[in-house]
VEXDO-427122 format. One line per field, with one value per residue (C-alpha): residue number from 1; x negated, y, z. Coordinates in steps of 0.001 Angstrom, whole numbers, plus 524288, in hexadecimal, padded with zeros to 5 digits. Example, Ala and Ser with C-alpha at 12.3 -4.5 7.8 and 13.67 -1.06 7.14 Angstrom:
# residues 2
num = [1; 2]
X = [7CFF4; 7CA9A]
Y = [7EE6C; 7FBDC]
Z = [81E78; 81BE4]
This chain:
# residues 557
num = [1; 2; 3; 4; 5; 6; 7; 8; 9; 10; 11; 12; 13; 14; 15; 16; 17; 18; 19; 20; 21; 22; 23; 24; 25; 26; 27; 28; 29; 30; 31; 32; 33; 34; 35; 36; 37; 38; 39; 40; 41; 42; 43; 44; 45; 46; 47; 48; 49; 50; 51; 52; 53; 54; 55; 56; 57; 58; 59; 60; 61; 62; 63; 64; 65; 66; 67; 68; 69; 70; 71; 72; 73; 74; 75; 76; 77; 78; 79; 80; 81; 82; 83; 84; 85; 86; 87; 88; 89; 90; 91; 92; 93; 94; 95; 96; 97; 98; 99; 100; 101; 102; 103; 104; 105; 106; 107; 108; 109; 110; 111; 112; 113; 114; 115; 116; 117; 118; 119; 120; 121; 122; 123; 124; 125; 126; 127; 128; 129; 130; 131; 132; 133; 134; 135; 136; 137; 138; 139; 140; 141; 142; 143; 144; 145; 146; 147; 148; 149; 150; 151; 152; 153; 154; 155; 156; 157; 158; 159; 160; 161; 162; 163; 164; 165; 166; 167; 168; 169; 170; 171; 172; 173; 174; 175; 176; 177; 178; 179; 180; 181; 182; 183; 184; 185; 186; 187; 188; 189; 190; 191; 192; 193; 194; 195; 196; 197; 198; 199; 200; 201; 202; 203; 204; 205; 206; 207; 208; 209; 210; 211; 212; 213; 214; 215; 216; 217; 218; 219; 220; 221; 222; 223; 224; 225; 226; 227; 228; 229; 230; 231; 232; 233; 234; 235; 236; 237; 238; 239; 240; 241; 242; 243; 244; 245; 246; 247; 248; 249; 250; 251; 252; 253; 254; 255; 256; 257; 258; 259; 260; 261; 262; 263; 264; 265; 266; 267; 268; 269; 270; 271; 272; 273; 274; 275; 276; 277; 278; 279; 280; 281; 282; 283; 284; 285; 286; 287; 288; 289; 290; 291; 292; 293; 294; 295; 296; 297; 298; 299; 300; 301; 302; 303; 304; 305; 306; 307; 308; 309; 310; 311; 312; 313; 314; 315; 316; 317; 318; 319; 320; 321; 322; 323; 324; 325; 326; 327; 328; 329; 330; 331; 332; 333; 334; 335; 336; 337; 338; 339; 340; 341; 342; 343; 344; 345; 346; 347; 348; 349; 350; 351; 352; 353; 354; 355; 356; 357; 358; 359; 360; 361; 362; 363; 364; 365; 366; 367; 368; 369; 370; 371; 372; 373; 374; 375; 376; 377; 378; 379; 380; 381; 382; 383; 384; 385; 386; 387; 388; 389; 390; 391; 392; 393; 394; 395; 396; 397; 398; 399; 400; 401; 402; 403; 404; 405; 406; 407; 408; 409; 410; 411; 412; 413; 414; 415; 416; 417; 418; 419; 420; 421; 422; 423; 424; 425; 426; 427; 428; 429; 430; 431; 432; 433; 434; 435; 436; 437; 438; 439; 440; 441; 442; 443; 444; 445; 446; 447; 448; 449; 450; 451; 452; 453; 454; 455; 456; 457; 458; 459; 460; 461; 462; 463; 464; 465; 466; 467; 468; 469; 470; 471; 472; 473; 474; 475; 476; 477; 478; 479; 480; 481; 482; 483; 484; 485; 486; 487; 488; 489; 490; 491; 492; 493; 494; 495; 496; 497; 498; 499; 500; 501; 502; 503; 504; 505; 506; 507; 508; 509; 510; 511; 512; 513; 514; 515; 516; 517; 518; 519; 520; 521; 522; 523; 524; 525; 526; 527; 528; 529; 530; 531; 532; 533; 534; 535; 536; 537; 538; 539; 540; 541; 542; 543; 544; 545; 546; 547; 548; 549; 550; 551; 552; 553; 554; 555; 556; 557]
X = [4D7F4; 4DCBA; 4E99E; 4E3DE; 4DE89; 4EB24; 4F44C; 4E73A; 4E720; 4F43F; 4F31B; 4E73B; 4ECFB; 4F95B; 4EE18; 4E712; 4F514; 4FB33; 4EACE; 4EB3B; 4FA7C; 4F69B; 4EA8D; 4F181; 4FDC1; 4F399; 4EA99; 4F86D; 4FA9D; 4ED95; 4EC36; 4F8F0; 4F95F; 4EB8D; 4ED09; 4F6A9; 4ED69; 4E400; 4E1D5; 4E0D9; 4D4E5; 4CF39; 4D69C; 4CBC8; 4C162; 4C816; 4C8B5; 4BAEC; 4B654; 4BDC0; 4B6F4; 4A90F; 4AC6F; 4B2D7; 4A674; 49CE3; 4A7E8; 4A905; 499B5; 499AC; 4A436; 4AD11; 4A51E; 49FC7; 4AD36; 4B204; 4A529; 4A5C5; 4B30E; 4B1E9; 4A5C0; 4AA1B; 4B550; 4AEF5; 4A6EE; 4B136; 4B7AA; 4AE3B; 4AD36; 49F6E; 4A064; 4921B; 49310; 49D9A; 496B3; 489E7; 4919D; 496CD; 48A40; 485A8; 48F76; 48FB8; 48339; 484FC; 490E3; 48912; 47F91; 487CD; 490C5; 485AF; 480A7; 48D91; 48EE9; 48264; 48544; 49149; 48B26; 47F40; 484EC; 49384; 49052; 48999; 493D0; 49F19; 49A2A; 497F6; 4A7CF; 4A98F; 4AE8E; 4A282; 4AE02; 4B077; 4A323; 4A99E; 4B431; 4A72A; 49EE8; 4AB2D; 4ACAD; 49FDA; 49FF7; 4AC12; 4A4A9; 49BD9; 4A64F; 4AE67; 4A1F7; 49FA9; 4AD5B; 4ADE4; 4A705; 4AFF8; 4BA65; 4B4A3; 4B10E; 4BFFA; 4C5EA; 4BD00; 4C2C8; 4CF79; 4D1E0; 4D75C; 4DAE3; 4CEAA; 4CD5B; 4DC4F; 4DB2F; 4CE63; 4D4F9; 4E0CF; 4D5F6; 4CE86; 4DB20; 4E0E4; 4D591; 4D391; 4E2CD; 4E06B; 4D2D4; 4D566; 4E157; 4DE72; 4D1A5; 4D599; 4E2DF; 4D9B7; 4CED0; 4DA60; 4E057; 4D44D; 4C7B0; 4C6B5; 4C2D7; 4CA0C; 4D321; 4CCBA; 4C11C; 4CB2C; 4D0F1; 4C460; 4C070; 4CE08; 4C982; 4BC1E; 4C475; 4CE9B; 4C2B7; 4BC17; 4C8EB; 4C3D8; 4B6EE; 4BBBC; 4C663; 4BB5A; 4B354; 4BFBF; 4C230; 4B368; 4B453; 4C02E; 4BB20; 4ADE1; 4B539; 4BE71; 4B2D5; 4AAC9; 4B7D8; 4B893; 4AA8C; 4AB9F; 4B671; 4B0F9; 4A3AC; 49EDE; 4A4CF; 499C7; 49714; 49061; 490A0; 48286; 48590; 47C34; 472C1; 47514; 46C98; 475DB; 48153; 47F68; 47C2C; 4894F; 48FFD; 48A26; 48B06; 49A56; 49B40; 49444; 4997F; 4A80C; 4A126; 49CB1; 4AC76; 4B04F; 4A87C; 4A97F; 4B7CA; 4B3B2; 4AB78; 4B53F; 4BCBA; 4B02D; 4AFB5; 4BD78; 4BC99; 4B273; 4B80A; 4C5B5; 4C26F; 4B71C; 4C1BE; 4CCE2; 4C0B2; 4BEF4; 4CC5D; 4CE18; 4BF6B; 4C569; 4D1D0; 4D072; 4DDBC; 4E319; 4DC94; 4E3CA; 4E1B9; 4E049; 4D578; 4CE76; 4CE31; 4C689; 4BA59; 4BAD1; 4BF3A; 4B717; 4B4F0; 4BB8A; 4B8F8; 4B74D; 4C70C; 4C4CE; 4C144; 4CB9A; 4D53C; 4CFB8; 4CFF2; 4DEB2; 4E370; 4D841; 4DE54; 4EB7B; 4E6BE; 4DFD7; 4EC4D; 4F28B; 4E80C; 4E831; 4F587; 4F175; 4E777; 4F2D9; 4F52D; 4E69B; 4E349; 4ED28; 4E693; 4DB92; 4E27A; 4E442; 4D632; 4D075; 4D55A; 4D5BD; 4C789; 4C54E; 4D13E; 4CBA3; 4BE2E; 4C31F; 4C94B; 4BF13; 4B5F2; 4BD5D; 4BFAB; 4CDE3; 4CF87; 4E06C; 4E0BA; 4D84D; 4E07D; 4ED98; 4E6A2; 4E3AC; 4EFFF; 4F82A; 4EE0F; 4F0E4; 50050; 50167; 4F80A; 50188; 50C60; 507F6; 50085; 50A84; 5153F; 50C89; 50721; 513DC; 518A4; 50FED; 511F5; 52015; 52054; 5169B; 518CA; 5242B; 51734; 50DCD; 518AA; 51C4B; 50F1A; 508E2; 514F3; 51330; 502E5; 5004A; 5051C; 510A8; 50D19; 4FF28; 50052; 50C63; 504CD; 4F727; 5002E; 5060D; 4FA5A; 4F31D; 5002D; 4FCFC; 4EE7A; 4F0A2; 4F689; 4E984; 4E09F; 4E6E4; 4E75E; 4D88A; 4D525; 4DBF5; 4D549; 4C801; 4CA30; 4CCF6; 4C173; 4B80A; 4BDAF; 4BBBA; 4ACB0; 4AD8C; 4AA6B; 4A4F4; 4B0F1; 4B77C; 4AD4A; 4AD2E; 4BBDB; 4BA52; 4AE3A; 4B6C7; 4C45D; 4BAB7; 4B669; 4C584; 4C7B0; 4BEF8; 4C157; 4CE42; 4CD07; 4C4C9; 4CCFB; 4D80B; 4D567; 4D0BC; 4D97C; 4E0D1; 4EDD0; 4ED42; 4E154; 4E1D0; 4ED4B; 4E2D0; 4DB48; 4E66E; 4E8D6; 4DAB6; 4DBB0; 4E483; 4DDE1; 4D197; 4D802; 4E24F; 4D48E; 4CE6A; 4DB1F; 4D8FC; 4CD17; 4CD0A; 4D8EE; 4D1BF; 4C5C5; 4CF14; 4D436; 4C785; 4BE66; 4C657; 4CAE6; 4D6BD; 4DD6D; 4E7D7; 4F48D; 4F569; 5021B; 508D9; 5019D; 506E7; 51264; 51D16; 5171D; 5160E; 52432; 52926; 5223D; 5255A; 5337E; 53106; 529F8; 534F0; 53F80; 53679; 53644; 545C7; 546F8; 53DA3; 545DC; 551CD; 55068; 54628; 554C2; 55AA0; 55181; 54535; 5385E; 5305E; 53A73; 53F3D; 530F9; 53210; 53FD1; 538FD; 52CB6; 53725; 53F74; 534E8; 52FA9; 53C9E; 53F96; 53095; 531EE; 53E43; 53869; 52BB0; 534C0; 53EAD; 5330E; 52D2C; 51EDC; 5190F; 513BB; 514CB; 5041C; 505AB; 50EE3; 5049F; 4F993; 502A5; 504AA; 510CE; 5105E; 51B15; 525C0; 523DD; 523C4; 531FF; 538C8; 535C4; 53A8E; 52C94; 52709]
Y = [D101B; D0A4C; D10E1; D1C9B; D1B66; D16A1; D2419; D2BAB; D2128; D2575; D34D8; D363E; D2BDE; D365F; D416D; D3D0C; D3A56; D44AE; D4CA1; D41BF; D44AC; D5136; D51BD; D4818; D51F6; D5B49; D52B4; D4FCE; D5FF4; D5F06; D530A; D515D; D60C4; D5FBF; D5453; D5BC2; D66B8; D5E1A; D536F; D463E; D484F; D50D6; D4B4F; D415D; D49B6; D4C85; D3E66; D3A8A; D44A2; D3FB5; D3318; D373E; D3F5C; D3398; D2B51; D36E6; D3967; D2A19; D26DF; D338D; D321E; D24E3; D1CD4; D279E; D2F33; D20C1; D1CFD; D2AED; D29A5; D1AB5; D1D77; D2B6D; D240A; D18E6; D236A; D2AE3; D1ED6; D1C0A; D2A15; D2BB9; D39FF; D3E3F; D30B7; D380D; D447B; D3DE1; D3598; D4257; D48EA; D3D2F; D3A2C; D4906; D49E6; D3C7F; D4227; D4F7B; D467C; D3E0C; D4ACA; D51AE; D4669; D4368; D53C3; D53F4; D4600; D4DE8; D5A27; D56F2; D492F; D4E60; D4D43; D3F9A; D39EE; D404D; D3632; D2CF2; D2C01; D2E14; D3A02; D452F; D509D; D4BC2; D5307; D612F; D5A8B; D5275; D6020; D6513; D5AE2; D5A8A; D6424; D5C34; D5002; D574C; D5D1A; D5168; D48BB; D51F7; D532B; D42D7; D4517; D4DD5; D473F; D39C1; D40CF; D4350; D37C7; D2F98; D3666; D33B7; D4389; D428C; D526F; D55E7; D4DA6; D5045; D5EFC; D5DC9; D550F; D5EC9; D6A31; D61A5; D5FF2; D6DEA; D7320; D69A8; D6D08; D7B50; D7D02; D7102; D752E; D82E4; D7FC6; D7834; D7F85; D8C9C; D82CA; D7D20; D8B99; D952B; D8E28; D9085; D837C; D7879; D72D9; D65C1; D6BE0; D7507; D67BB; D62DC; D6E39; D7051; D61A1; D67AE; D725D; D69AF; D6181; D6B6F; D7094; D624B; D6809; D75AC; D6CAE; D65C2; D6F78; D7806; D6871; D67B7; D76EF; D72C7; D6546; D6A72; D7584; D6D1E; D637D; D7068; D73D2; D65A9; D6640; D7317; D6FF5; D6283; D6AEE; D691E; D5A28; D52D1; D44F1; D3A51; D3113; D2D52; D2CCF; D24C0; D291A; D2FA0; D2558; D1917; D219F; D2363; D158D; D11B3; D1D7F; D1811; D0828; D0C7B; D15E1; D0DC3; D0219; D0A22; D1445; D0A9D; D04A4; D12FB; D1668; D0958; D0EEB; D1996; D14B5; D0BF1; D17D6; D1DDD; D1226; D0F26; D1DB7; D19D9; D0CCD; D12FB; D1F27; D1607; D0CB0; D1567; D1CF1; D105C; D0D6F; D191A; D178E; D0AA5; D0FCE; D1E23; D1D80; D1F8B; D2DF0; D3932; D4436; D4C20; D43AC; D45CD; D53B5; D52FB; D4F36; D5C38; D65DC; D6D70; D6448; D58CB; D49A0; D3F13; D3A97; D2BEC; D2FCB; D3B25; D32C4; D27EC; D3579; D37E3; D2A13; D296E; D35F5; D315F; D275D; D2E69; D398E; D2C85; D28AA; D3518; D3185; D223F; D28E9; D2EF9; D2239; D1EDA; D2D42; D2B8F; D218C; D28BC; D2C59; D1F23; D1A75; D26E1; D2255; D13C2; D1239; D1B6D; D1626; D081A; D0A9B; D119C; D0503; CFB4F; D03BB; D0200; CF247; CF412; CEB98; CE8F9; CF954; CF88B; CEE9D; CF6F9; D0220; CFCF3; CF60D; D012A; D08E1; CFFAA; CFF3C; D0F25; D0E60; D0605; D0CCE; D18D9; D101E; D076A; D122B; D194C; D1101; D0757; D15D5; D1BA7; D0D86; D0E80; D1B85; D1D4F; D2335; D2CF9; D3150; D3488; D3C05; D4225; D46D9; D4825; D4BEA; D482E; D47CB; D3A3D; D2E39; D28E5; D1A9D; D1B67; D2438; D1AEA; D0C26; D12A2; D19E9; D0D37; D05D3; D0FD8; D111B; D0262; D04EC; D0EE6; D0350; CFD6D; D0997; D0BB5; CFDFE; CFD72; D0B32; D078B; CF84E; D0166; D097D; CFC71; CF6DE; D0055; D039D; CF654; CF66F; CEE4A; CFAB1; CF1D9; CE9D7; CF47F; CF66E; CE88B; CE89F; CF52E; CEFDD; CE561; CEDCC; CF5B2; CEC21; CE955; CF600; CF872; CE8E3; CEC3E; CF859; CF3AA; CE8A0; CF376; CFF92; CFDE1; CF84C; D0164; CFC08; CFE09; D0834; D12D9; D0A46; CFFC1; D0698; D0820; CF9DC; CF994; D02A3; CFA9D; CEDBB; CF348; CF8A4; CEC62; CE33F; CEC43; CEC46; CDD6A; CDBCB; CE68E; CE0D3; CD3ED; CD82D; CDF86; CD081; CCAF5; CD472; CDB18; CD379; CD7D6; CDCA3; CE523; CDD5C; CE1D8; CDAC7; CE3E1; CEE34; CED38; CE71A; CF102; CFD57; CF410; CF048; CFD62; D02C6; CF8B6; CFCFC; D0ACC; D09E7; D0471; D0D28; D1960; D113B; D1136; D1FA6; D25D0; D1E1E; D2109; D2FB4; D305B; D2F42; D3B2A; D42C0; D4162; D373B; D4497; D4467; D375E; D33E7; D3C57; D375A; D29A2; D2E4E; D33AF; D27C7; D1F0B; D2703; D264D; D1845; D1501; D1D18; D15A0; D074B; D09BA; D0CC2; D01BA; CF7F3; CFD04; CFE6D; D058C; CFCCD; CFFAB; CFFF2; D08F3; D1261; D12F3; D16B5; D238F; D2F54; D2DB5; D2144; D19E8; D242F; D2121; D13D3; D166B; D1DA9; D130F; D077C; D024F; CF771]
Z = [74461; 738B2; 73AF3; 73BDF; 72D2E; 72813; 727DF; 721DD; 71587; 70D8F; 711D6; 70B83; 700B1; 7012E; 700AD; 6F41D; 6EDB1; 6EE40; 6E93C; 6DF8C; 6DAD1; 6DB56; 6D409; 6C872; 6C6D9; 6C554; 6BC3E; 6B413; 6B2AC; 6AE0F; 6A404; 69D8B; 699FF; 694E9; 68D9E; 68766; 68466; 67F54; 674C3; 67422; 67073; 67A87; 683EB; 6825B; 683A4; 69086; 695FB; 68F2F; 6997F; 6A441; 6A11A; 6A2A1; 6AC4C; 6B577; 6B2FA; 6B9E4; 6C450; 6C72F; 6C797; 6D134; 6D943; 6D6DE; 6E23F; 6EB43; 6F075; 6F355; 6FAFA; 70114; 70758; 70B46; 7128B; 7177E; 71C59; 72151; 72990; 72D9A; 7321E; 73B4A; 73F95; 739A0; 7367D; 732AC; 729D7; 723B7; 7207D; 71CE4; 712CE; 70E58; 70A82; 7049D; 6FC38; 6F9C6; 6F568; 6EC01; 6E530; 6E195; 6DC7F; 6D35C; 6CFF7; 6CA88; 6C332; 6BD84; 6BA2D; 6B26D; 6AC17; 6A5A0; 6A3EF; 69CDB; 69783; 69386; 683DB; 6834D; 68F6B; 684B1; 67889; 680B7; 683CF; 67563; 676DD; 6744C; 67475; 6829D; 68601; 68B15; 69400; 699C4; 69B2D; 6A161; 6ABB1; 6AF2B; 6BCE8; 6C0D0; 6C2ED; 6CCBB; 6D391; 6D665; 6DA11; 6E5CF; 6E7AE; 6E831; 6F5D0; 6FD06; 6F98A; 6FD5B; 70944; 70C75; 7086E; 7120E; 71BA6; 7179A; 71399; 70505; 70477; 6FF3D; 6F4F2; 6F1EC; 6F272; 6EAE7; 6E0FF; 6DD5F; 6DCB9; 6D293; 6C91D; 6CD2D; 6C5BB; 6BB83; 6B7AE; 6B9AA; 6B2A7; 6A886; 6A19C; 6A2C5; 69ADA; 69229; 68DB5; 68CC9; 68390; 67AA0; 678EB; 678C8; 675C2; 666BD; 65D1A; 65747; 65E77; 66148; 6651B; 67035; 67337; 67892; 67EF8; 6867D; 68D16; 68FC8; 696B2; 69DAC; 6A2B1; 6A912; 6B11E; 6B726; 6BA7E; 6C1C2; 6CA32; 6CEFC; 6D30B; 6DA2F; 6E0A4; 6E5B7; 6EB58; 6F2B6; 6F734; 6FC0E; 70204; 70AD8; 70E66; 713F1; 71BEA; 72234; 72497; 72B19; 73216; 7377C; 73CC6; 74B67; 74945; 74B26; 74B66; 74EF3; 746A1; 74046; 73147; 72872; 7205B; 7133C; 70ACC; 710AA; 70EB3; 6FFF2; 700F1; 706C5; 6FDB4; 6F095; 6F2AA; 6F4EE; 6E98B; 6DD8D; 6DD19; 6DD1A; 6D4C3; 6CC61; 6CC6A; 6C781; 6BD26; 6B87F; 6B3F5; 6B07F; 6A784; 6A0DB; 69F42; 69885; 69276; 68EEA; 688CC; 67FA2; 67C94; 6788E; 67135; 66981; 664D7; 66200; 65B71; 653EE; 64FF3; 64953; 643B9; 63E7C; 63A9F; 635B5; 62EA4; 63DB3; 63DFA; 63D2B; 63475; 64259; 64629; 63992; 63A63; 646E8; 640AE; 63CA1; 646AC; 650AE; 65A40; 652FF; 654D2; 64D65; 648AC; 64C87; 65ABE; 65A3B; 65746; 661E6; 66B59; 66954; 66C97; 6777C; 67CF6; 67DCA; 68675; 68F46; 6927F; 69614; 69E29; 6A5B7; 6AA7E; 6AD9F; 6B5D7; 6BEAD; 6C7F7; 6C9D0; 6D03E; 6DA03; 6DE4F; 6E18F; 6ECB4; 6F35A; 6EEEC; 6F581; 70223; 700C0; 701F0; 70D80; 714EC; 7132F; 71534; 7213C; 72585; 721DD; 728D1; 733FE; 730BF; 73098; 724FD; 72569; 7241E; 7177C; 71143; 7165F; 70FAF; 70317; 7025E; 70505; 6FBAF; 6EF83; 6F230; 6F29C; 6E648; 6DEB7; 6E397; 6DAFC; 6D0F1; 6CDA4; 6C9AE; 6C1A3; 6BB3A; 6B7AB; 6B543; 6AAEE; 6A512; 6A3EE; 69F9B; 6973C; 68C1B; 6919B; 69B7C; 69060; 688C5; 694FE; 696F8; 6896B; 681C6; 6742B; 67393; 673A6; 66BCF; 6758D; 66D69; 67390; 67F97; 683D4; 68562; 68986; 69504; 69939; 69ACA; 6A024; 6A96A; 6AD5E; 6AD26; 6B8F3; 6C2B8; 6C10E; 6C247; 6CEAE; 6D457; 6D181; 6D914; 6E475; 6E496; 6E2A9; 6ED1A; 6F660; 6F3BE; 6F19E; 7009E; 706DF; 70182; 6F417; 6EC0D; 6E1B9; 6DE00; 6D5E4; 6CCB0; 6C919; 6C54F; 6BFA5; 6B4E5; 6B205; 6AE83; 6A7CA; 69DEF; 69C3B; 6977B; 68FCA; 688B8; 68811; 6810B; 67873; 67465; 6724B; 66F77; 66340; 65DFE; 6556C; 659A4; 668C8; 66725; 673C7; 67B50; 67F9E; 6865D; 691D9; 69086; 692B6; 6A029; 6A3EE; 6A256; 6A8CF; 6B58B; 6B770; 6B6E4; 6C0AD; 6C952; 6CBEC; 6CC71; 6D778; 6DEA9; 6DDA5; 6E342; 6EEA8; 6F25D; 6F17C; 6F9E8; 70403; 71002; 7125C; 70427; 70104; 6FB13; 6EE35; 6EC04; 6F7AC; 6F15D; 6E1FF; 6E30C; 6E644; 6E063; 6D385; 6D369; 6D7B1; 6CB94; 6C11F; 6C4F2; 6C4FC; 6B71F; 6B1C3; 6B805; 6B2BD; 6A42C; 6A4F2; 6AA4F; 6A098; 69483; 69871; 69C71; 68F08; 68819; 68EEF; 69351; 6877C; 68AE9; 6934C; 69C18; 69CA9; 69FF0; 6AC57; 6AEF7; 6AFF1; 6B865; 6C1A9; 6C2D1; 6C367; 6CFD9; 6D4CF; 6D2E5; 6D7AA; 6E36E; 6E64F; 6E4F7; 6ED59; 6F869; 6F688; 6F449; 6FF84; 6F9BA; 703D5; 70E3F; 71D41; 71D2A; 710FC; 7185C; 725A4; 71E7D; 718D5; 7228A; 728ED; 722A9; 72E94; 72BCB; 71D77; 72139; 72969; 71E91; 71495; 71BE6; 71D3F; 72422]
């Protein structure tokens, strides 16, 4: 039985990975032009609304999809089809209820929420995002259902549709507002941010239509296939889902809440800095208080710095998004192994997931650190102060590695039934982040450069605690040294090579083209190193489709 399930694991990861890569490419095509269209201040409105949205989305959906995929995988492994159907029915009603509450909260209280965040001009963006939270909540039911069956195609396709809708409608609306809406430039920038974020809601509506249609078609295809198992009561299923979901939700909500508090603290500290040092305020900022839709000059200056941080955050989030494919596959795969009492297979799957995750996370994080300045200039030419953006991007690059470790360890703990432990680590990390921000961001000499240091300290703490928990509570834990050592060694060499190639090429072809040369050289070097170092183990390849053939080609024994 274990051998039958193994090939499906990285098959599912590969499907979701391709989907995630497409989503990230589409996201880059969306956010990079958007970052050039919107001013730093308007981009803060965009990001503030996203933080509010993510909090509600986390509360409504963070735990339940994981609980749903885990319980569906367990029931499916035991051949209980009626149980699977009842789990889905209970989950759909619960998601619909939570999504409706979140939609109403964002719609009715968009103004107060924006004021609470310290950015009252973000209210239009919050309103524009409110329909998306309802659609994504309902979509999460169908995604969790399919992931529990180890079928990652509907999830991947719906994510691509959602992102493509955001790209097309978001950029068109932002461009149209900037070019055709009358009024002062500041006001048009704020409304363009709202138009861009409305594209997210439109994309989620289209994606929901796809996945509902897919489910109805699949259900019609299996009509007449009667199951004989007696499902548990709806109340007991709901209790089981909530017992799994609530701790996961608390942990994820803690991350979103820390992000919101972080946004509030960073803006407040920067604003206080400019209030205490008014000589730093530019004439452009002073003029804002007299323009249509203007803001306080000290807030305008603070938003300018925070906007640089937020645009770098858009790049920093890329590595962690690729982990979604692995974590979404780990939970049902490990849960199914444990349902069959196969602890050895569960441990092997967990370790392989960690290794594959690090093969992706280490080079991306170290690459962002090594080429921070050139990457920022390549993506946002002339839009940001390099003396601020480069160190921010470098620290965020290192932080992105620990975010990936945190996500992978969370999924292993959750699949093993220890859903409460990640909550503890996230709360401790959140306290660390807030403390570091208070110490650094308000300092004039450090200012916004302290925010990514707080992010790095936060997620390094969370990752370390999660690894300690895994070693303490899981009977057959994965070997972290075996999973991390070779990918880290290859990535450090890659970072050095990319930095050297970029510096050399920039002397002859300029910094932007030199950056591309450095990235290409780093990728080529890394590919060679992971083959020479035999980074992939035989167990990893055994979990992949055609793994035996790949092992022979790579001479992995």
